[in-house]
N, C-alpha and C positions, 0 to 999 in steps of 0.2 A: 362550259357548261353551266347554264343557269340554275340557280338552287331554287326549286318549287316545293312548297310544303305536298305532303300526300296528298290533301283533300284538293288542293288547285290541281296537282296530276291529275286526280280522279275526273275534277270536271274538264278538262281539257282531253280527256279521253272519252267521256260520255258522248253520249247521241243529242242529248237534250242541250241546247245552248243557252248557258246561265253567264258566259263569261262577258265581260265588259272594260273597256279601256276608260282609265283616269290619267287626265291630262292637267299638271301644274305648271302655269307661266309665270315667271317671276320676272315683270317689267322691269324696263330700265330705271323706272324710278322706286323698285323696289315694292310694288302693290303685286300680290300674288292673286291669281285667278285660277281657280280650281273647276274643270268641266269634266263631264262623263259622257260617255257613249249609251247609257244605259236608258236614260231617258225621263227616269226621274232624280230628284236630288238624292244621293247616297253619302252615308258616313262611313268614312275610311280611315285609319290610325288618327281619329280625333278631331277629323276635318270634315267639311261638308263640300262635296263636288257636285255642281250643279247640272242637272240633267237636261232642264230647257234654258237657253236654247241647247246647251251642251256642244257636243262636236260629232263631227262624222270623220270616220276612219277613212283614209284615202289609201293610196298604193304605198305600203310599207316595205321595206328592203332593211333586214335584219343580219347580221355577217359578225362573225368572230376572227374575220380575217384584217388586212391591213386597210380595205376598203371601208370607208364610212358607213354606216348605217344612215339611211334617209327614211323621212315619211311625209308624205304629203296630206296635210289636214285641212278641212275645210270647215268653217264654223260661220255662225251670223255674227256680224259686225255693225251694230245700228245704235240708234241715240237710246235704246232701252236698256244697253249692256247686258252681259258684264264687259265685253270687248266694244267699245265706242269707235266708230269708223274714225271721229276726228283723233283718236287717240293712235290709231293704227297709223293714219298719214302723217302724223307728227312725228313718227319713229319710235315712240315708247316700246313696240315690240319688235324692233330690229335689233338682231343680238341678243334678243331676251332669252334668259335661262328656262329650260324645261325639264321637268319629271315626268317619266309615262310608266303607268302602271298597269299591270293586266290582272285582272279579280275575278273571282267567281261570287258574284253577287247575291247567290243563295245562302253561302257559307261564311262570307266575308274574308275568306282566304285571298291573298294576294302577293303579287310579288313584283318589284321595281325591275323595269326592262331596261337595259343600257345604262350609262351614265354621261354626265357631261354634255347632254342635247343642249342645242339653242336654236333659236329660230334663224333662217338663213332668209332667203326671197320669200316677200310677203307681197301678195297681188290683191288688190280691193277690186270691187265692181260696183257699177251703177246701181245692183238690187240690192247694197247693203251687206252682201258678202265677202269674205277673204279666203284666201287658200293662202297656208303657210307651209314652206319646206322647213323640215324640223330635221337638222344634221347633228351625229355623235361627235 
């Protein structure tokens, strides 16, 4: 069972959606990229998580069983960064470690989801986007 604060549990139970995802990627060269789904830059645990371009949460399967949790995540990858297309095809993201948080952006409450995440398959497209599978 995940340990959420009372304020975060209230946000999860609310009919108003004030929840967002935070994604921290530590590339193979040690560079940390922090993105969010909120749409604007957001500060959490003393770090700034970029809302534009941010990332889109795709299909997610979280499990407490022996099956690995997976997440399909898509985000912009172009010359403007923070994820640069040439870095993706150079392999800096393959096997990169990932931390994923669920937050209530109105209260600042949040909790890390899972542990020992890493980027698996990465697909790049001509339009400058990428999709990455994230595995636990």
